[in-house]
C-alpha positions as CSV (number, residue, x, y, z in Angstrom):
1,M,71.6,68.8,99.3
2,I,68.0,68.8,100.7
3,A,67.9,67.0,102.9
4,K,71.0,68.7,104.3
5,V,68.6,71.8,105.3
6,K,65.7,72.1,107.3
7,P,63.4,75.0,107.6
8,V,63.9,77.9,109.9
9,A,61.6,77.8,112.6
10,G,59.1,80.6,112.4
11,K,60.8,82.3,109.2
12,P,59.4,80.7,106.1
13,L,61.4,80.2,102.9
14,Y,64.4,80.6,105.4
15,V,66.6,77.7,106.0
16,Q,69.6,76.1,107.8
17,T,72.6,74.0,106.6
18,G,73.3,71.1,109.0
19,R,76.9,69.9,109.5
20,I,77.4,70.5,105.4
21,A,79.0,74.5,105.0
22,Q,82.7,75.4,106.3
23,P,83.9,77.0,108.2
24,K,80.3,77.0,109.9
25,D,76.4,76.6,109.2
26,V,75.0,79.2,106.8
27,T,70.8,80.5,106.3
28,L,70.3,81.2,103.7
29,V,66.5,82.9,102.4
30,P,64.5,84.1,99.8
31,F,66.2,85.7,97.3
32,Y,64.5,89.0,97.2
33,M,65.4,90.2,101.0
34,A,68.7,89.3,99.4
35,S,68.6,94.0,98.1
36,G,71.9,95.7,99.5
37,I,73.6,92.5,101.6
38,R,76.3,90.5,100.1
39,Y,75.1,87.2,98.6
40,T,76.4,83.9,96.8
41,A,75.3,81.8,93.9
42,Y,77.5,79.7,93.5
43,W,78.2,77.3,96.3
44,K,81.6,74.6,95.6
45,V,80.9,71.0,96.9
46,D,84.3,69.4,98.1
47,S,84.7,66.6,100.1
48,N,86.7,66.4,103.6
49,E,89.8,65.5,102.0
50,E,89.3,67.8,99.2
51,W,88.4,71.1,102.3
52,A,91.4,70.1,104.2
53,R,93.3,71.2,100.6
54,R,91.2,74.0,100.7
55,K,92.1,74.8,104.2
56,V,96.2,74.2,104.0
57,D,95.8,76.7,99.8
58,A,94.2,79.1,101.8
59,V,97.4,79.5,105.1
60,A,99.7,79.6,101.4
61,R,98.1,82.1,99.5
62,E,97.9,84.3,103.8
63,S,101.5,83.6,103.7
64,H,102.4,84.4,99.3
65,S,100.0,87.7,100.6
66,A,102.6,88.8,103.3
67,E,105.3,88.4,101.4
68,L,104.3,90.3,98.4
69,E,103.4,93.0,101.3
70,R,106.5,93.3,102.6
71,R,108.6,93.2,98.9
72,T,105.4,96.1,97.7
73,V,107.1,99.3,96.3
74,D,103.6,100.7,95.4
75,A,100.1,100.0,95.0
76,V,96.1,101.0,93.9
77,V,93.0,100.5,96.3
78,V,91.2,100.1,93.5
79,N,88.3,101.5,93.1
80,A,89.3,103.7,96.2
81,E,88.4,107.7,95.4
82,Q,91.9,109.1,96.7
83,S,94.6,106.2,95.7
84,E,93.6,106.4,92.0
85,R,93.5,109.7,91.7
86,D,97.1,109.7,93.8
87,H,98.2,107.3,91.2
88,N,97.0,109.7,88.4
89,L,94.3,106.9,86.5
90,Q,93.2,107.6,83.2
91,Q,90.4,105.6,81.9
92,Q,87.8,105.5,78.8
93,S,84.3,103.1,78.3
94,C,85.1,102.3,82.4
95,N,83.3,100.0,85.2
96,R,83.6,100.4,88.8
97,G,82.1,97.4,90.8
98,S,83.4,95.8,93.6
99,F,83.5,91.8,94.5
100,E,83.1,90.7,98.3
101,G,84.0,93.6,99.4
102,K,86.7,94.7,97.4
103,G,86.6,97.7,94.7
104,A,87.4,96.4,91.3
105,R,87.5,98.1,88.5
106,D,87.1,96.6,84.3
107,A,86.6,98.4,80.8
108,G,83.9,97.4,78.2
109,R,84.9,97.0,74.3
110,N,87.3,99.4,72.8
111,G,87.9,100.5,77.1
112,W,91.2,100.7,79.1
113,F,92.6,102.2,81.9
114,C,95.5,103.4,83.2
115,Y,97.0,103.9,86.8
116,D,101.3,105.0,87.3
117,L,103.0,103.4,90.0
118,K,106.1,104.3,91.1
119,V,109.3,101.8,90.7
120,L,112.7,102.0,92.3
121,P,115.0,103.1,89.3
122,D,117.5,100.6,88.5
123,K,116.1,97.4,90.4
124,P,113.9,94.7,89.4
125,K,110.0,95.9,89.1
126,L,107.8,92.8,88.7
127,P,104.4,94.1,88.7
128,V,101.6,91.9,89.9
129,C,97.4,92.1,89.3
130,S,95.3,90.1,90.6
131,F,91.0,89.4,88.7
132,V,88.2,88.2,89.3
133,G,87.7,84.7,86.9
134,S,85.5,85.5,83.7
135,E,81.5,85.4,83.9
136,G,79.4,84.5,81.5
137,R,82.5,83.9,78.6
138,A,86.5,84.0,79.0
139,R,88.0,87.6,77.9
140,T,91.2,87.7,76.4
141,F,92.8,91.9,77.1
142,D,96.1,93.2,76.6
143,I,98.7,95.1,79.5
144,L,101.3,97.8,79.0
145,A,103.5,99.5,80.8
146,D,104.6,102.9,79.1
147,G,102.9,102.4,75.5
148,E,104.6,99.0,75.4
149,K,103.0,95.3,75.6
150,I,103.8,92.9,78.5
151,A,100.8,90.9,78.3
152,T,98.2,89.4,76.6
153,Q,96.1,87.9,79.7
154,S,93.6,85.3,79.4
155,L,90.7,84.5,82.4
156,E,89.1,81.6,82.1
157,I,84.6,81.0,83.3
158,H,85.4,81.1,87.4
159,P,83.3,83.4,88.5
160,T,84.0,83.6,92.0
161,E,87.5,82.5,92.0
162,V,90.8,85.0,92.3
163,F,93.9,84.7,90.4
164,D,97.3,86.4,90.6
165,F,99.3,87.3,88.0
166,E,103.2,88.3,87.5
167,Y,104.3,90.1,84.6
168,K,107.8,90.5,83.3
169,L,108.8,94.5,82.0
170,P,112.4,94.6,80.2
171,E,114.6,96.1,82.1
172,P,115.7,99.1,79.6
173,L,111.9,99.5,79.6
174,T,112.5,100.9,82.4
175,R,115.8,101.5,83.2
176,A,116.0,105.3,85.7
177,K,112.7,105.2,85.9
178,Q,110.8,106.6,88.9
179,K,107.0,106.0,87.6
180,I,106.2,103.7,84.5
181,A,102.1,103.9,83.3
182,L,100.2,100.3,83.7
183,K,97.1,100.0,81.1
184,F,94.5,97.3,81.0
185,Q,93.8,97.6,77.3
186,A,90.2,95.7,76.4
187,P,89.6,94.2,72.5
188,A,86.6,94.7,70.4
189,G,85.4,92.0,71.6
190,P,85.3,91.5,75.9
191,S,86.2,93.6,78.1
192,T,89.2,93.1,80.4
193,G,89.2,91.0,83.1
194,Q,87.8,93.1,86.7
195,L,91.0,94.7,88.6
196,L,91.1,93.7,92.8
197,D,94.3,94.8,93.0
198,V,97.7,96.1,91.4
199,R,101.2,96.3,92.5
200,I,104.8,97.0,91.5
201,V,107.1,94.5,93.6
202,Q,110.8,94.5,93.9
């Protein structure tokens, strides 16, 4: 790897990658200069074949995201004050954060947070959530709808990955309702996963 970076003239400790970064080469700067800007400490090393598959996967994810958006009944912009207020955010021992420019939220030990989301009465309802992969240690937590547990979610250690999950809602639980409360509940040990997106899809 060292042979594939080169010093930047006139800038001590700066180095430039040489035809190894995708989709374009990048300049690496000293860590003490990274305050207040987005940076990464983790790098993926792919073969040409792996990178080609990654590009195909990215196109598929974009298509999937567009389809989700088309079918979305209601969604929360996580860590956005107005959107969370509109969705009646309730919380205990909760943390705000961000990941790659998107707002995020999680709850610490024995903590929780909850949003009210609109649903269409007597129509199929599918909660869809995006979480950042766990960092440091795996996380396991519960997801409840109107007080009833609908899933126990586990996140393995993948610090730079984002994972989407869909959850089934028992039809009797949401019959004739116009909204449901989705709650993310941490156990006595680890915190919940870091939530980036939550929506109701029909």
